[in-house]
Each structure stands twice: as structure tokens, then as C-alpha cells.
N, C-alpha and C positions, 0 to 999 in steps of 0.2 A: 504494500500500500504506500502510495506517495503522500507527500505533505499536502493535506487538504485544508483550506481555510474554511472554518465554520462560521456562519453568520449567527450572531446572537439575536434571538427573537425577543424584542421588548414587549410586544403585545400580540396576542392571538385571539381573534374573535371569530365566531361562527354566525353567519347570517343566512336566513331562509327566505326564499321568495314565495309569497303566498300564491297558491294555485288558482285562486279566485280573483283577487284584485291586483295581483302581480307586483305588490309593494314588498320591499325588503324589511326584515326585522331581525333583531338579535335572538339567538337561541342558545341552548346549552348542549354540550356534547352528550350523546346517548339517548336523546329524546326522539321518538319516532313519529309522534303526532303532537301538534301544538295549535292553540287557538291564535289566529292572527289578531294583533292589537288594532289593526286598521279597520277591517271589515267584520271581525268577530266570528268568522267561519273557521272550521278545523282544516288544517292542511298537513300533508305528509312532510316529514323531514328526511329527505333522501338526497343522494349525490346529484340528482338531476336538477334540483332547485336549491342548492346551497353554495355558499362561497366562504372561503377562509380569508381573513384579512390579517396580515402580519406586518407590523411596522408601517411603512409607507406604501407597501406593495399590496395589491389585491390579487388573489388567486381564485380561480373558479374551480 
């Protein structure tokens, strides 16, 4: 293994996009269903509608 620089992650957030109103909201790791704070409907929390935010970069 070579010398690899590892980036320190200051912040890690998980956001879910509501399947109904399409707005993003924060979520916790491990939750499979959550009520959207914008429209009040239940939406699935899966990799198709989530994004992770680390530091200044956003990953889908």
C-alpha cells in the first residue's frame, strides 16, 4: 500500500428527498421510513433518494 492522504471529514449529514413533494430534509442513519416535514407524507429512505453531505462537498 502506498502513502494515501486521508481527508478529515468535519461534518457528515444525510438528506432524503421526499417522494411526494421532492423537497430535501435531514434524516438519521438507519431509518427506512420517515415523515416529510414539508408535506407530512411518509417517504422511503433509500439510496435512490438520499445524499450525503461532507464538509463543503455534496455526494449523491
